[in-house]
Backbone of each chain as ProteinMPNN parsed JSONL, in Angstrom:
{"seq_chain_A": "MPRKKRGPKADLKKLVERLVKRKFGDCLLGIRLYGPYEDEDLDVNLLFKEAPSHESERWAKVRQELKKAGFLVLFDWDLWDELEEDEKENWQSLWTPVK", "coords_chain_A": {"N_chain_A": [[0.848, -1.188, 0.0], [0.88, 2.02, -1.075], [2.237, 4.911, 0.518], [1.041, 8.172, 1.102], [2.847, 11.101, 0.356], [2.997, 14.132, 1.713], [3.494, 17.524, 1.313], [6.148, 19.663, 2.616], [8.814, 18.632, 4.868], [8.87, 20.237, 7.081], [6.223, 20.857, 7.574], [5.256, 18.437, 8.485], [6.668, 18.164, 10.856], [5.554, 20.267, 12.304], [2.918, 19.352, 12.452], [3.237, 17.002, 13.965], [4.249, 18.055, 16.376], [2.067, 19.594, 17.146], [0.103, 17.625, 17.491], [1.176, 15.959, 19.551], [1.411, 17.753, 21.623], [-1.236, 18.404, 21.981], [-2.371, 15.952, 22.743], [-0.749, 14.99, 24.795], [-0.093, 17.058, 26.429], [-0.389, 17.557, 29.183], [1.547, 16.125, 30.472], [3.904, 16.339, 29.172], [7.28, 17.088, 28.795], [9.487, 17.548, 27.076], [10.606, 17.436, 23.612], [12.023, 15.63, 20.93], [13.007, 15.703, 17.646], [13.971, 13.812, 14.841], [15.773, 12.293, 12.055], [14.238, 11.564, 8.808], [15.658, 8.252, 8.546], [15.348, 5.836, 7.267], [12.678, 4.169, 5.869], [10.773, 5.506, 7.271], [8.925, 8.542, 8.006], [9.553, 10.401, 9.925], [11.327, 10.568, 13.026], [10.597, 10.432, 16.457], [11.223, 11.41, 19.753], [10.025, 11.547, 22.972], [9.893, 13.298, 26.105], [8.535, 12.579, 29.136], [6.98, 13.921, 32.064], [5.756, 12.222, 33.775], [4.304, 8.931, 33.569], [1.847, 8.877, 31.078], [-1.68, 8.979, 31.705], [-4.267, 6.772, 30.564], [-2.87, 5.924, 28.299], [-2.814, 4.226, 25.969], [-5.126, 4.909, 24.54], [-4.608, 7.563, 23.917], [-2.311, 7.397, 22.337], [-3.335, 5.943, 20.229], [-5.01, 7.777, 19.017], [-3.187, 9.739, 18.142], [-1.629, 8.251, 16.346], [-3.569, 7.474, 14.531], [-4.322, 9.921, 13.362], [-1.955, 10.681, 12.081], [-1.607, 8.574, 10.336], [-3.828, 8.903, 8.745], [-3.093, 11.228, 7.492], [-1.149, 10.228, 5.931], [1.401, 9.583, 6.808], [4.262, 7.908, 8.168], [5.3, 7.86, 11.28], [7.675, 7.355, 13.729], [7.566, 6.686, 17.14], [9.106, 7.083, 20.326], [9.658, 7.11, 23.881], [10.738, 8.673, 26.951], [10.802, 8.56, 30.544], [10.892, 11.015, 33.103], [11.73, 10.261, 35.721], [13.232, 8.06, 35.209], [15.526, 8.892, 34.023], [19.104, 9.294, 33.92], [21.374, 10.908, 36.212], [23.113, 12.769, 34.893], [21.711, 13.2, 32.569], [19.413, 14.41, 33.523], [20.449, 16.793, 34.419], [21.248, 17.958, 32.02], [19.051, 17.982, 30.365], [17.802, 19.765, 28.653], [19.452, 20.072, 26.54], [19.124, 17.785, 25.201], [16.44, 17.319, 24.693], [13.955, 19.403, 23.218], [12.517, 21.854, 25.138], [9.053, 21.882, 25.995], [6.741, 24.395, 25.543]], "CA_chain_A": [[0.0, 0.0, 0.0], [1.755, 3.201, -1.1], [1.882, 5.958, 1.454], [1.06, 9.512, 0.51], [3.83, 12.028, 0.898], [2.389, 15.441, 1.549], [4.099, 18.738, 1.824], [7.518, 19.621, 3.092], [9.025, 18.008, 6.153], [8.56, 21.208, 8.135], [4.807, 20.723, 7.878], [5.081, 17.227, 9.285], [7.165, 18.476, 12.205], [4.53, 21.084, 12.98], [1.776, 18.488, 12.729], [3.597, 16.119, 15.078], [4.316, 18.857, 17.603], [0.701, 19.98, 17.522], [-0.605, 16.436, 17.971], [1.657, 15.467, 20.857], [1.068, 18.757, 22.646], [-2.673, 18.309, 22.239], [-2.73, 14.692, 23.405], [0.076, 14.68, 25.968], [0.346, 18.33, 26.977], [-0.401, 17.568, 30.641], [2.691, 15.409, 31.065], [5.024, 16.418, 28.228], [8.336, 18.046, 29.157], [10.337, 17.886, 25.939], [10.405, 16.695, 22.362], [13.192, 15.594, 20.053], [12.637, 15.22, 16.317], [15.142, 13.52, 14.03], [15.52, 11.448, 10.905], [14.149, 10.117, 8.702], [16.845, 7.548, 8.095], [14.982, 4.727, 6.37], [11.419, 4.444, 5.178], [9.836, 6.292, 8.069], [8.93, 9.963, 7.634], [10.141, 11.188, 11.009], [11.51, 9.87, 14.303], [10.244, 11.336, 17.554], [11.433, 10.934, 21.117], [9.378, 12.471, 23.905], [10.232, 13.187, 27.525], [7.345, 12.79, 29.954], [7.145, 14.144, 33.505], [5.279, 10.977, 34.39], [3.615, 8.101, 32.575], [0.516, 9.429, 30.792], [-2.839, 8.12, 31.96], [-4.986, 6.38, 29.331], [-1.826, 6.038, 27.291], [-3.143, 3.533, 24.718], [-6.128, 5.682, 23.794], [-3.984, 8.788, 23.397], [-1.438, 7.035, 21.214], [-4.173, 5.507, 19.105], [-5.49, 8.985, 18.323], [-2.048, 10.357, 17.447], [-1.261, 7.398, 15.197], [-4.692, 7.531, 13.582], [-4.261, 11.187, 12.599], [-0.775, 10.674, 11.209], [-1.869, 7.599, 9.279], [-4.801, 9.549, 7.859], [-2.337, 12.217, 6.706], [-0.251, 9.494, 5.037], [2.78, 9.577, 7.318], [4.716, 6.924, 9.146], [6.154, 8.529, 12.267], [8.034, 6.406, 14.781], [7.653, 7.339, 18.452], [9.582, 6.422, 21.534], [9.594, 8.123, 24.936], [11.43, 8.451, 28.221], [10.178, 9.156, 31.729], [11.844, 11.826, 33.865], [12.277, 9.52, 36.862], [14.16, 7.005, 34.762], [16.745, 9.484, 33.465], [20.271, 9.289, 34.787], [21.605, 12.253, 36.758], [23.694, 13.662, 33.881], [20.64, 13.561, 31.618], [18.515, 15.371, 34.181], [21.134, 18.09, 34.449], [21.396, 18.522, 30.664], [17.951, 17.494, 29.528], [17.382, 20.735, 27.636], [20.295, 19.907, 25.36], [18.712, 16.541, 24.544], [15.07, 17.522, 24.221], [13.507, 20.795, 23.176], [11.44, 22.02, 26.136], [7.731, 22.223, 25.456], [6.214, 25.577, 26.251]], "C_chain_A": [[0.891, 1.248, 0.0], [1.281, 4.259, -0.111], [1.974, 7.302, 0.769], [2.185, 10.308, 1.138], [3.298, 13.426, 0.644], [3.285, 16.526, 2.096], [5.52, 18.576, 2.3], [7.604, 19.06, 4.506], [8.666, 18.953, 7.309], [7.093, 21.115, 8.538], [4.541, 19.516, 8.765], [5.548, 17.484, 10.719], [6.133, 19.282, 12.987], [3.328, 20.235, 13.378], [2.056, 17.597, 13.939], [3.622, 16.897, 16.386], [2.915, 19.223, 18.097], [-0.047, 18.786, 18.137], [-0.135, 16.008, 19.354], [1.366, 16.479, 21.967], [-0.416, 18.644, 23.008], [-3.002, 17.068, 23.08], [-1.967, 14.434, 24.7], [0.541, 15.938, 26.712], [0.432, 18.362, 28.497], [0.836, 16.911, 31.257], [3.949, 15.503, 30.19], [6.02, 17.498, 28.661], [9.131, 18.504, 27.933], [10.1, 16.988, 24.747], [11.703, 16.748, 21.551], [12.754, 14.969, 18.732], [13.919, 14.945, 15.545], [14.774, 12.557, 12.903], [14.816, 12.215, 9.807], [15.444, 9.5, 8.169], [16.525, 6.418, 7.128], [13.64, 5.055, 5.725], [10.368, 5.102, 6.056], [9.91, 7.762, 7.617], [9.593, 10.84, 8.684], [10.285, 10.292, 12.244], [11.292, 10.868, 15.431], [10.553, 10.67, 18.897], [10.875, 11.985, 22.063], [9.908, 12.245, 25.316], [8.984, 13.543, 28.325], [7.72, 13.027, 31.418], [6.778, 12.877, 34.268], [4.539, 10.197, 33.302], [2.214, 8.658, 32.326], [-0.588, 8.449, 31.179], [-3.527, 7.844, 30.625], [-4.057, 6.447, 28.11], [-2.233, 5.436, 25.934], [-4.11, 4.35, 23.868], [-5.497, 6.926, 23.173], [-3.095, 8.461, 22.198], [-2.245, 6.633, 19.988], [-4.635, 6.722, 18.303], [-4.361, 9.666, 17.55], [-1.716, 9.564, 16.184], [-2.324, 7.465, 14.106], [-4.602, 8.799, 12.725], [-3.078, 11.213, 11.654], [-0.967, 9.708, 10.036], [-2.821, 8.203, 8.236], [-4.1, 10.563, 6.952], [-1.293, 11.551, 5.809], [1.19, 9.407, 5.505], [3.03, 8.394, 8.243], [5.722, 7.616, 10.057], [6.411, 7.544, 13.407], [8.245, 7.154, 16.099], [8.336, 6.439, 19.472], [9.578, 7.498, 22.616], [10.351, 7.667, 26.175], [10.644, 9.112, 29.332], [11.248, 9.844, 32.561], [12.513, 11.013, 34.971], [13.288, 8.461, 36.453], [15.452, 7.563, 34.162], [17.893, 9.356, 34.453], [20.577, 10.742, 35.167], [22.159, 13.222, 35.707], [22.658, 14.09, 32.844], [19.697, 14.586, 32.235], [19.141, 16.763, 34.192], [21.15, 18.762, 33.079], [20.209, 18.223, 29.752], [17.561, 18.473, 28.418], [18.312, 20.734, 26.423], [19.912, 18.651, 24.576], [17.3, 16.629, 23.963], [14.766, 19.011, 24.154], [12.361, 20.953, 24.168], [10.118, 22.425, 25.472], [7.169, 23.382, 26.257], [4.71, 25.482, 26.341]], "O_chain_A": [[1.587, 1.503, 0.983], [0.082, 4.47, 0.069], [2.869, 7.543, -0.041], [2.439, 10.189, 2.337], [3.165, 13.852, -0.504], [3.773, 16.438, 3.222], [6.034, 17.459, 2.375], [6.617, 19.016, 5.239], [8.217, 18.517, 8.369], [6.758, 21.276, 9.711], [3.713, 19.564, 9.675], [4.895, 17.067, 11.676], [5.872, 19.021, 14.162], [2.789, 20.368, 14.477], [1.214, 17.457, 14.826], [3.074, 16.444, 17.391], [2.621, 19.17, 19.291], [-0.73, 18.915, 19.153], [-0.952, 15.727, 20.231], [1.107, 16.102, 23.11], [-0.801, 18.77, 24.171], [-3.808, 17.132, 24.009], [-2.463, 13.749, 25.595], [1.461, 15.879, 27.527], [1.236, 19.111, 29.052], [1.132, 17.122, 32.433], [4.94, 14.82, 30.448], [5.656, 18.656, 28.866], [9.413, 19.692, 27.771], [9.482, 15.928, 24.851], [12.382, 17.773, 21.498], [12.208, 13.866, 18.697], [14.851, 15.747, 15.584], [13.644, 12.078, 12.805], [14.795, 13.445, 9.864], [16.21, 10.138, 7.447], [17.339, 6.081, 6.269], [13.488, 6.107, 5.104], [9.214, 5.245, 5.653], [10.85, 8.162, 6.93], [10.132, 11.9, 8.366], [9.481, 9.389, 12.476], [11.75, 12.008, 15.362], [10.19, 9.518, 19.135], [11.211, 13.165, 21.967], [10.318, 11.14, 25.671], [8.447, 14.645, 28.214], [8.652, 12.416, 31.94], [7.407, 12.518, 35.263], [4.195, 10.742, 32.254], [1.469, 8.887, 33.279], [-0.448, 7.239, 31.0], [-3.376, 8.608, 29.672], [-4.421, 6.956, 27.051], [-2.028, 6.051, 24.887], [-3.948, 4.472, 22.654], [-5.813, 7.295, 22.042], [-3.122, 9.154, 21.181], [-1.878, 6.946, 18.855], [-4.649, 6.7, 17.073], [-4.566, 10.12, 16.424], [-1.545, 10.127, 15.103], [-2.013, 7.505, 12.916], [-4.786, 8.748, 11.509], [-3.189, 11.717, 10.536], [-0.552, 9.979, 8.91], [-2.642, 8.037, 7.029], [-4.471, 10.731, 5.79], [-0.628, 12.224, 5.02], [2.098, 9.183, 4.703], [2.153, 7.948, 8.983], [6.845, 7.916, 9.653], [5.478, 6.974, 13.972], [9.0, 8.123, 16.164], [8.168, 5.22, 19.478], [9.501, 8.684, 22.297], [10.569, 6.479, 26.413], [9.919, 10.083, 29.114], [12.361, 9.338, 32.711], [13.731, 11.073, 35.136], [14.102, 8.022, 37.265], [16.365, 6.806, 33.831], [17.685, 9.315, 35.666], [20.099, 11.678, 34.526], [21.723, 14.371, 35.636], [22.718, 15.197, 32.31], [19.239, 15.509, 31.563], [18.46, 17.771, 34.0], [21.076, 19.987, 32.983], [20.339, 18.211, 28.528], [17.054, 18.067, 27.373], [17.992, 21.33, 25.394], [20.324, 18.476, 23.429], [17.01, 16.089, 22.895], [15.277, 19.788, 24.961], [11.345, 20.267, 24.057], [10.09, 23.205, 24.52], [7.128, 23.35, 27.487], [4.068, 26.372, 26.897]]}, "seq_chain_B": "MQEMEFAEAVWRLIEAIFEFGLPSELMRRMMVSRLYYAAYHVALLLLKNVGWTPPVGRGAHGLVLLQLQQHYVNTGQMHTDATNALERLMQLRVRSDYYIDLRLRERDVRRAMRLFRAFFDECIRILGVT", "coords_chain_B": {"N_chain_B": [[18.129, -21.608, 9.755], [15.12, -21.185, 11.489], [12.538, -18.651, 11.848], [11.33, -18.361, 14.474], [13.008, -19.833, 16.059], [15.354, -18.433, 15.656], [14.673, -15.969, 16.828], [14.297, -16.744, 19.516], [16.889, -17.574, 20.078], [18.312, -15.189, 19.833], [17.158, -13.747, 21.932], [17.995, -15.287, 24.158], [20.728, -14.895, 23.957], [20.966, -12.119, 24.384], [20.05, -11.919, 27.009], [22.051, -13.413, 28.239], [24.302, -11.844, 27.804], [23.888, -9.704, 29.55], [24.243, -11.036, 31.924], [26.939, -11.165, 32.195], [27.658, -8.689, 33.034], [27.588, -5.067, 32.774], [27.034, -4.183, 29.474], [29.154, -2.727, 26.914], [28.81, 0.471, 25.181], [28.842, 0.128, 22.404], [28.227, -2.562, 22.243], [25.692, -2.446, 23.362], [24.3, -1.088, 21.386], [24.393, -2.98, 19.35], [22.887, -4.992, 20.539], [20.293, -3.885, 20.725], [19.746, -3.601, 18.016], [19.86, -6.29, 17.13], [17.713, -7.383, 18.582], [15.573, -5.995, 17.433], [15.679, -6.909, 14.736], [15.262, -9.63, 15.098], [12.608, -9.61, 15.97], [11.483, -8.483, 13.704], [11.837, -10.481, 11.759], [10.127, -12.423, 12.758], [7.759, -11.065, 12.465], [7.654, -10.977, 9.678], [7.308, -13.692, 9.202], [4.711, -14.093, 10.218], [3.335, -12.543, 8.368], [3.917, -13.835, 6.014], [2.391, -16.057, 6.372], [-0.113, -15.107, 5.755], [0.104, -14.675, 3.128], [1.618, -12.483, 2.292], [4.501, -10.923, 1.053], [7.552, -9.1, 1.46], [8.302, -6.259, -0.652], [10.866, -6.417, -3.144], [13.963, -4.755, -2.904], [13.096, -2.393, -1.766], [12.502, -0.299, 1.068], [11.146, -2.073, 3.688], [10.265, -1.953, 6.25], [8.446, -0.086, 7.364], [6.25, -0.823, 5.856], [5.774, -3.377, 6.816], [4.784, -2.874, 9.383], [2.369, -1.627, 8.68], [1.101, -3.703, 7.284], [0.853, -5.672, 9.257], [-0.942, -4.398, 10.9], [-3.157, -4.283, 9.209], [-3.704, -7.037, 8.537], [-3.686, -8.442, 10.96], [-4.192, -6.865, 13.349], [-6.465, -5.296, 12.735], [-8.206, -7.348, 12.219], [-8.645, -8.441, 14.61], [-6.962, -10.371, 15.587], [-4.491, -9.791, 16.679], [-3.23, -7.983, 19.438], [-3.267, -4.459, 19.694], [-1.241, -3.357, 21.218], [0.957, -4.912, 20.686], [1.826, -4.307, 18.05], [2.385, -1.663, 18.503], [4.51, -1.952, 20.237], [6.385, -3.121, 18.524], [6.762, -1.014, 16.778], [7.918, 0.925, 18.463], [10.215, -0.401, 19.121], [11.417, -0.499, 16.644], [11.933, 2.211, 16.292], [13.776, 2.648, 18.33], [15.815, 1.046, 17.365], [16.486, 2.354, 14.966], [17.462, 4.685, 16.112], [19.646, 3.641, 17.529], [21.238, 2.71, 15.489], [21.733, 4.892, 13.772], [21.867, 7.341, 15.137], [24.399, 8.148, 16.396], [25.68, 9.986, 17.95], [24.16, 10.36, 20.12], [23.913, 9.127, 23.263], [23.41, 5.7, 23.951], [21.687, 4.138, 26.387], [21.798, 1.861, 29.225], [19.204, 1.507, 30.102], [17.819, 1.863, 27.753], [18.346, -0.457, 26.353], [17.193, -2.294, 28.081], [14.574, -1.458, 27.794], [14.201, -2.05, 25.08], [14.314, -4.787, 25.294], [11.984, -5.321, 26.786], [10.062, -4.447, 24.963], [10.537, -6.12, 22.792], [9.801, -8.574, 23.97], [7.102, -8.114, 24.454], [6.079, -7.984, 21.871], [6.96, -10.422, 20.745], [5.893, -12.417, 22.441], [3.189, -12.112, 21.925], [3.147, -12.926, 19.28], [3.915, -15.588, 19.571], [1.672, -16.518, 20.876], [-0.274, -16.167, 18.856], [0.686, -17.795, 16.82], [0.615, -20.172, 18.084], [2.681, -21.645, 19.211], [5.168, -23.088, 21.413]], "CA_chain_B": [[17.483, -21.314, 11.028], [13.762, -20.669, 11.329], [12.336, -17.344, 12.48], [11.075, -18.439, 15.915], [14.248, -20.341, 16.659], [16.279, -17.301, 15.599], [14.253, -14.983, 17.829], [14.599, -17.307, 20.848], [18.349, -17.583, 20.239], [18.716, -13.797, 20.074], [16.721, -13.402, 23.299], [18.882, -15.96, 25.123], [22.042, -14.237, 23.873], [20.87, -10.797, 25.025], [20.003, -12.165, 28.462], [23.366, -13.914, 28.668], [25.26, -10.718, 27.809], [23.681, -8.957, 30.79], [24.761, -11.814, 33.052], [28.381, -10.908, 32.294], [27.869, -7.32, 33.481], [27.053, -4.008, 31.919], [27.671, -4.177, 28.163], [29.66, -1.456, 26.4], [27.813, 1.146, 24.348], [28.796, -0.524, 21.089], [27.476, -3.803, 22.432], [24.276, -2.095, 23.587], [23.715, -0.78, 20.068], [24.205, -4.253, 18.636], [21.803, -5.731, 21.205], [19.013, -3.3, 20.303], [19.573, -3.927, 16.605], [19.542, -7.731, 17.013], [16.349, -7.605, 19.083], [14.613, -5.531, 16.434], [15.64, -7.781, 13.551], [14.626, -10.888, 15.489], [11.166, -9.338, 15.939], [11.116, -8.216, 12.301], [11.719, -11.758, 11.05], [8.896, -13.073, 13.219], [6.668, -10.326, 11.802], [7.612, -11.459, 8.283], [6.716, -15.035, 9.228], [3.258, -13.92, 10.349], [2.785, -12.001, 7.121], [4.03, -14.903, 5.006], [1.253, -16.947, 6.606], [-1.324, -14.556, 5.108], [0.397, -14.515, 1.704], [2.299, -11.22, 1.969], [5.97, -10.915, 1.123], [8.006, -7.707, 1.284], [8.796, -5.942, -1.997], [12.32, -6.484, -3.264], [14.659, -3.511, -3.232], [12.492, -1.209, -1.138], [12.409, -0.381, 2.52], [9.923, -2.807, 3.996], [9.978, -1.93, 7.687], [7.188, 0.618, 7.567], [5.188, -1.631, 5.252], [5.489, -4.495, 7.715], [3.879, -2.355, 10.419], [1.045, -1.409, 8.074], [0.506, -4.997, 6.947], [0.439, -6.326, 10.507], [-2.153, -3.693, 11.301], [-4.255, -4.664, 8.319], [-4.028, -8.469, 8.546], [-3.779, -9.048, 12.298], [-4.828, -6.009, 14.363], [-7.822, -4.94, 12.302], [-9.044, -8.552, 12.218], [-8.811, -8.867, 15.993], [-6.079, -11.493, 15.966], [-3.325, -9.298, 17.416], [-3.503, -6.794, 20.234], [-2.564, -3.286, 19.151], [-0.022, -3.128, 22.01], [2.075, -5.651, 20.077], [2.38, -3.528, 16.931], [2.982, -0.463, 19.092], [5.823, -2.364, 20.763], [7.298, -3.299, 17.385], [7.073, 0.324, 16.263], [8.874, 1.569, 19.4], [11.488, -1.127, 18.976], [11.984, -0.029, 15.374], [12.47, 3.559, 16.51], [15.003, 2.489, 19.134], [16.844, 0.477, 16.48], [16.926, 3.452, 14.094], [18.291, 5.556, 16.939], [20.921, 2.989, 17.887], [22.052, 2.527, 14.278], [22.047, 6.127, 13.04], [22.044, 8.511, 15.99], [25.509, 7.663, 17.228], [26.131, 11.021, 18.892], [23.266, 10.326, 21.278], [24.285, 7.94, 24.023], [22.387, 4.67, 24.152], [21.867, 3.763, 27.787], [21.369, 0.514, 29.609], [17.738, 1.443, 30.177], [17.292, 1.725, 26.391], [18.398, -1.89, 26.013], [16.139, -2.944, 28.891], [13.296, -1.132, 27.145], [14.136, -2.856, 23.844], [13.995, -6.168, 25.696], [10.552, -5.39, 27.143], [9.275, -4.284, 23.741], [10.684, -7.369, 22.043], [9.016, -9.623, 24.625], [5.677, -7.81, 24.252], [5.721, -8.364, 20.501], [7.247, -11.836, 20.495], [4.929, -13.25, 23.174], [1.915, -12.071, 21.188], [3.335, -13.766, 18.078], [3.891, -16.981, 20.032], [0.258, -16.839, 21.127], [-0.986, -16.249, 17.578], [1.185, -18.948, 16.064], [0.319, -21.378, 18.847], [3.897, -22.428, 19.469], [5.698, -22.915, 22.776]], "C_chain_B": [[16.105, -20.704, 10.779], [13.57, -19.412, 12.192], [12.179, -17.413, 14.001], [12.324, -18.894, 16.666], [15.285, -19.212, 16.724], [15.957, -16.294, 16.705], [14.565, -15.47, 19.245], [16.1, -17.259, 21.114], [18.868, -16.17, 20.52], [18.363, -13.401, 21.501], [17.662, -14.014, 24.334], [20.254, -15.295, 25.137], [22.025, -12.887, 24.606], [20.828, -10.944, 26.546], [21.374, -12.571, 28.993], [24.39, -12.775, 28.738], [25.127, -9.922, 29.099], [24.226, -9.712, 32.01], [26.253, -11.581, 33.258], [28.685, -9.48, 32.756], [27.339, -6.333, 32.47], [27.767, -3.991, 30.562], [28.135, -2.777, 27.741], [28.602, -0.805, 25.508], [27.709, 0.506, 22.971], [27.986, -1.812, 21.175], [25.994, -3.5, 22.632], [23.579, -1.782, 22.257], [23.45, -2.064, 19.284], [23.036, -5.043, 19.223], [20.439, -5.208, 20.756], [18.722, -3.684, 18.847], [19.18, -5.395, 16.418], [18.118, -8.012, 17.476], [15.322, -7.173, 18.047], [14.535, -6.509, 15.26], [15.055, -9.154, 13.869], [13.1, -10.73, 15.432], [10.68, -9.154, 14.507], [10.94, -9.529, 11.528], [10.473, -12.532, 11.483], [7.68, -12.387, 12.585], [6.529, -10.792, 10.339], [6.993, -12.855, 8.202], [5.197, -14.945, 9.326], [2.648, -13.471, 9.024], [2.888, -13.011, 5.979], [2.842, -15.85, 5.133], [-0.058, -16.414, 6.014], [-1.02, -14.185, 3.649], [1.098, -13.231, 1.315], [3.805, -11.384, 2.073], [6.449, -9.488, 0.848], [8.514, -7.46, -0.125], [10.32, -5.956, -2.021], [12.874, -5.096, -3.568], [14.045, -2.253, -2.661], [12.498, -1.392, 0.375], [11.083, -1.012, 2.906], [9.487, -2.645, 5.448], [8.651, -1.227, 7.992], [6.019, -0.181, 7.008], [4.79, -2.797, 6.149], [4.535, -4.048, 8.83], [2.456, -2.192, 9.87], [0.336, -2.736, 7.78], [0.057, -5.767, 8.193], [-0.867, -5.715, 11.004], [-3.348, -4.217, 10.499], [-4.675, -6.124, 8.515], [-4.254, -9.051, 9.937], [-4.492, -8.163, 13.325], [-6.27, -5.713, 13.978], [-8.77, -6.146, 12.28], [-9.197, -9.129, 13.626], [-7.899, -10.004, 16.433], [-4.898, -11.043, 16.822], [-3.709, -8.049, 18.193], [-2.655, -5.631, 19.706], [-1.29, -2.949, 19.946], [1.195, -3.804, 21.379], [2.674, -4.875, 18.909], [2.97, -2.207, 17.436], [4.372, -0.771, 19.643], [6.826, -2.525, 19.627], [7.71, -1.932, 16.811], [8.099, 1.028, 17.159], [10.244, 0.91, 19.3], [12.194, -0.702, 17.686], [12.613, 1.348, 15.552], [13.75, 3.51, 17.326], [16.145, 1.968, 18.262], [17.373, 1.546, 15.521], [17.858, 4.38, 14.868], [19.649, 4.914, 17.246], [21.825, 2.839, 16.67], [22.534, 3.846, 13.677], [22.418, 7.3, 13.935], [23.197, 8.231, 16.941], [26.057, 8.729, 18.169], [25.24, 11.093, 20.134], [23.5, 9.014, 22.021], [23.114, 6.96, 24.166], [22.65, 4.035, 25.521], [21.43, 2.321, 28.033], [19.841, 0.425, 29.616], [17.112, 1.325, 28.784], [17.294, 0.253, 25.957], [17.322, -2.649, 26.795], [14.755, -2.683, 28.276], [13.125, -1.951, 25.87], [13.777, -4.302, 24.179], [12.52, -6.307, 26.043], [9.682, -5.317, 25.891], [9.34, -5.544, 22.88], [9.781, -8.428, 22.631], [7.524, -9.398, 24.386], [5.235, -8.244, 22.852], [5.849, -9.872, 20.308], [6.239, -12.741, 21.205], [3.56, -13.257, 22.48], [2.002, -12.933, 19.926], [3.299, -15.249, 18.439], [2.444, -17.416, 20.252], [-0.496, -17.047, 19.806], [-0.584, -17.512, 16.81], [0.943, -20.269, 16.793], [1.522, -22.256, 19.076], [4.359, -22.174, 20.902], [7.214, -22.825, 22.737]], "O_chain_B": [[15.956, -19.808, 9.948], [14.329, -19.153, 13.126], [12.798, -16.641, 14.733], [12.641, -18.405, 17.751], [15.996, -19.061, 17.718], [16.845, -15.83, 17.42], [15.041, -14.698, 20.077], [16.535, -16.945, 22.222], [19.76, -15.985, 21.348], [19.173, -12.79, 22.198], [18.077, -13.34, 25.277], [20.87, -15.147, 26.193], [22.95, -12.561, 25.349], [21.481, -10.196, 27.274], [21.798, -12.128, 30.061], [25.24, -12.752, 29.628], [26.13, -9.508, 29.681], [24.62, -9.1, 33.002], [26.772, -11.774, 34.357], [29.853, -9.103, 32.858], [26.734, -6.696, 31.462], [28.982, -3.803, 30.51], [27.567, -1.772, 28.168], [27.621, -1.444, 25.127], [26.612, 0.36, 22.432], [27.172, -2.113, 20.302], [25.138, -4.224, 22.123], [22.428, -2.161, 22.037], [22.411, -2.21, 18.64], [22.286, -5.687, 18.489], [19.539, -5.988, 20.445], [17.597, -4.042, 18.5], [18.278, -5.706, 15.641], [17.396, -8.783, 16.844], [14.335, -7.867, 17.802], [13.442, -6.891, 14.841], [14.424, -9.775, 13.013], [12.394, -11.596, 14.916], [9.597, -9.614, 14.145], [10.005, -9.67, 10.738], [9.843, -13.213, 10.673], [6.705, -13.041, 12.216], [5.419, -10.975, 9.839], [6.256, -13.166, 7.267], [4.48, -15.638, 8.604], [1.591, -13.95, 8.614], [2.042, -13.035, 5.085], [2.346, -16.379, 4.138], [-0.999, -17.176, 5.798], [-1.792, -13.467, 3.013], [1.175, -12.909, 0.13], [4.318, -11.918, 3.056], [5.818, -8.755, 0.086], [9.098, -8.355, -0.735], [10.977, -5.564, -1.057], [12.321, -4.358, -4.384], [14.439, -1.15, -3.039], [12.499, -2.515, 0.88], [10.02, -0.541, 2.498], [8.435, -3.155, 5.832], [7.842, -1.718, 8.78], [4.939, -0.218, 7.597], [3.616, -3.157, 6.231], [3.594, -4.764, 9.173], [1.478, -2.571, 10.514], [-0.868, -2.873, 7.998], [-0.982, -6.427, 8.187], [-1.769, -6.416, 11.464], [-4.399, -4.544, 11.052], [-5.864, -6.416, 8.643], [-4.95, -10.057, 10.075], [-5.315, -8.66, 14.094], [-7.183, -5.859, 14.79], [-9.989, -5.982, 12.319], [-9.809, -10.181, 13.808], [-8.053, -10.538, 17.532], [-4.365, -11.829, 17.606], [-4.413, -7.175, 17.688], [-1.495, -5.801, 19.328], [-0.37, -2.33, 19.412], [2.322, -3.328, 21.518], [3.896, -4.79, 18.785], [3.935, -1.694, 16.868], [5.291, 0.04, 19.531], [7.981, -2.115, 19.75], [8.858, -1.731, 16.414], [9.037, 1.652, 16.663], [11.282, 1.567, 19.381], [13.417, -0.566, 17.652], [13.694, 1.618, 15.028], [14.7, 4.243, 17.049], [17.292, 2.392, 18.402], [18.579, 1.629, 15.292], [18.897, 4.806, 14.364], [20.678, 5.589, 17.219], [23.049, 2.839, 16.805], [23.634, 3.906, 13.127], [23.2, 8.163, 13.534], [22.997, 8.093, 18.148], [26.816, 8.414, 19.086], [25.548, 11.812, 21.084], [23.308, 7.93, 21.47], [21.985, 7.353, 24.461], [23.716, 3.469, 25.761], [20.801, 1.671, 27.198], [19.259, -0.577, 29.201], [16.024, 0.769, 28.632], [16.373, -0.215, 25.288], [16.636, -3.52, 26.258], [13.893, -3.561, 28.246], [12.047, -2.483, 25.604], [13.035, -4.956, 23.447], [11.873, -7.279, 25.654], [8.69, -6.035, 25.772], [8.336, -5.98, 22.315], [9.067, -9.113, 21.899], [6.773, -10.343, 24.149], [4.151, -8.801, 22.677], [4.948, -10.515, 19.769], [5.782, -13.727, 20.628], [2.868, -14.275, 22.454], [1.032, -13.593, 19.553], [2.728, -16.062, 17.712], [2.042, -18.516, 19.873], [-1.266, -17.998, 19.668], [-1.426, -18.196, 16.228], [1.051, -21.344, 16.203], [1.401, -23.48, 19.131], [3.989, -21.176, 21.521], [7.851, -22.678, 23.781]]}, "name": "protein", "num_of_chains": 2, "seq": "MPRKKRGPKADLKKLVERLVKRKFGDCLLGIRLYGPYEDEDLDVNLLFKEAPSHESERWAKVRQELKKAGFLVLFDWDLWDELEEDEKENWQSLWTPVKMQEMEFAEAVWRLIEAIFEFGLPSELMRRMMVSRLYYAAYHVALLLLKNVGWTPPVGRGAHGLVLLQLQQHYVNTGQMHTDATNALERLMQLRVRSDYYIDLRLRERDVRRAMRLFRAFFDECIRILGVT"}
């Protein structure tokens, strides 16, 4: 099944940022966007203050919207409490703080 | 070597490496990559069972996720947590293979192990093997 490629990458970044802020804004500390390196459209790593409640439902909505837009975006995330001390001290160099 | 046997062998190797102590960063990157590819081959086995084979000469990783969704999740045979785990494992593998300036930590390998198990155990259930 061919995937649609729409618009410049900057648009996808904006879409992803908007979606994760909307769905995870209550627990989101930072976001890191990178790639793509293979056949994905974008790689995303999020930093959460704490594990989001109703996580599955929230992710389902994010994935559904990106799929509808024709993008394959790969997500992974870290929790603040699981970071090592050096990461906590320098987290703003690893993730872009969410305002 | 068959897919399930390969995946079990990779899992045993990864567990064994941790028994010898904390692996080096290079080793951690290899561990994440091996776990992902073990899961990927099991995913291909599932898809072969429904008549789908990956296109030659094109990146198939994203397609595999879409096909699993279509043939197994949408039909109620596979829990969506399993494909989500495979997707997260794929992202970790991309990070470990390409993002070499970003340190890959022990917890990332532990996470890759949990994600692998979540996907692999669901595949074992679907395939009815022990």
